[in-house]
Structure formats: C-alpha cells, structure tokens
C-alpha positions, 0 to 999 in steps of 0.5 A: 591058703587059709588066708586066701581062701578067706580073702577070696570068700570075703567079698561072696557075704558082701563084707570087707576086713581090716587085714589085721583082723584076718590075721587074727581069724587065721590065727585063730584057725592055726590055733584050734587046729594045734590044739584039735591033736590033744582035744576033738575040737572039729573033724575039719582040719586042712586049711581050705576047710577051715578057712571055709567051714569054721570061719566064712560059715562063723562070718555069715551072721554079719551078713543078717545082723550089725553087731556093732555095739551089740551084745550076741551070746553064742549058744553051745560054741564049741570049739569057738565058733560062730562066736569066735570070728565074731568077736574078732572081725567085731571088735566093739560087739559084746559077744559072750561064749557058752558051752558046758564042756569045761576043756573048751571053754578053758582053751578058750578062755587060755586062747583068746586073750593070746590073739588080742580077742574080747569075749566072755565065756561061760561054762554051764548048760544053756538052760541052766544058765538063762537064770541069770541072763534072761531076755539081756541080749540084743542077739543069740546063735548057735551052729550045729547043737540040735534040730531048730526045734529044740535048739529055739527054746534054747536060744530063745529065752537070752534074747531081749524083745526087738533081738533076733535069735540067729539059727545056723543051718545047713541044706536042712535049714527049710526042712526044719522050719516046717517043724517049729511054727509052733516053738515060734509063736510059744517062745515069742518069735516071729520068721524075718527071714532065711537067708542063704550061702553058698560056700564051697558048694554047700548050701549054709543058711542064717534063719532070723527070728525076730523077739516080738514078745516076751519068752513065757517063764516056763522056757526053757524047760529041763533039757531031757523034756525039751529033747522028749516032746519038742514044742 
C-alpha cells in the first residue's frame, strides 16, 4: 500500500522517479515505522499516512527547486524528513541532515548506509552548527520545527547569497508569512513564491525565500532569545 500510494501521488507533484528510487523510499519508510516501535520518531505509522504525509510531503521540495548538483541542509530533520527522501530522489545532491537529538541521528547514521542512501548526519543545535557552515549551502529546508519568523533565523544564515530557504508549512503558511516581513528583510531574504500542494485532502506549502544579501553576523541569536523575541 505504501508503494501504491507513493506511485499514485508522484504525478500530482509533476515528478517521475525510477522504480529503484521508489523502492528505496518505501524501504526507508518501513525502517522508520519499525524503529518507531522502540523510539519516538512519528505518530504516523500506517502505510498510506507514511507515503502521503512523510514521503510525498518531503518531495514537494523538488517541485520548487532543482537540487541536481546542489547542496541542501535539512535543519531539525527529526526522523529524516524532508532530507532523506530528497537524498533518495536526487542522489547527486549533497544533503546534510542536522538535528540536536543524538539518538535519532545515531539511528540515521546506521540505517542510511544499509539502504544505500548518501547524506551527512550532523548532531548539533541549528544556532551553533552555523559557526562553521555559514552561507555554505545552496538551499536550507525545514519541516515542522517552529513558526516561520523563528525558523527563518535558524535557516537563512546557512544559505549562500543566490540560494534559497525552502520552508515547508501546512495550512497556516500564509498566516505565518504575514508575521515575517521584518525577519525576511533583516536576514537578507526576499519572498519568491508560495507553492501549494494538496496532499490527501490537506494543504501543504513550500515557501521559497531567495537569499539576496548576506545575513548579518549577529544572526542567529541564542535560541532562547529567538523564541522570546522573534524578528
């Protein structure tokens, strides 16, 4: 059922993938559900839900950016979404998975090589890891980490000028965007588009923010500060 749902959903995103990549996506989905028995990775464990709300949702990023030969960091990757499906679908992209939870990252470090998936795994807080990775990626993406005005301060500093933040949001995308005029300006970003994708009856969106000038060095601030006083 996971493979059928995934295969049926790809054309709706205008995506085509070779059979072996679809099989690897399903294998990763199944590995996550199995690991979820001993570790809290997801509340979604049924085949259809995993295919729609984890795998296809992650692949919406490919409808907004061509990752061929590009570098992307997934900030706060959790169980590996969207970064792992992107690494599977676009194997010549250079994907970095970043999360502060050591257990999850250890599992990803173990499972990805077994499935033949290439991605760099980094265990660190987003506002700390940027010290050695500032403005070194073509794209930064993130899903379900924080409201957009907080998220942008954590992701924008990673992106090169000319690259983009690809923020994954649900039904509240436009509402969150309305709070962000100040953050967008201060962080060196410019809104390019909001692309919406109906998946399984719910609205998913990717907000594309182009990096037009360097992010000032004082950002990101400490997380407590970001949360207390969002830009």
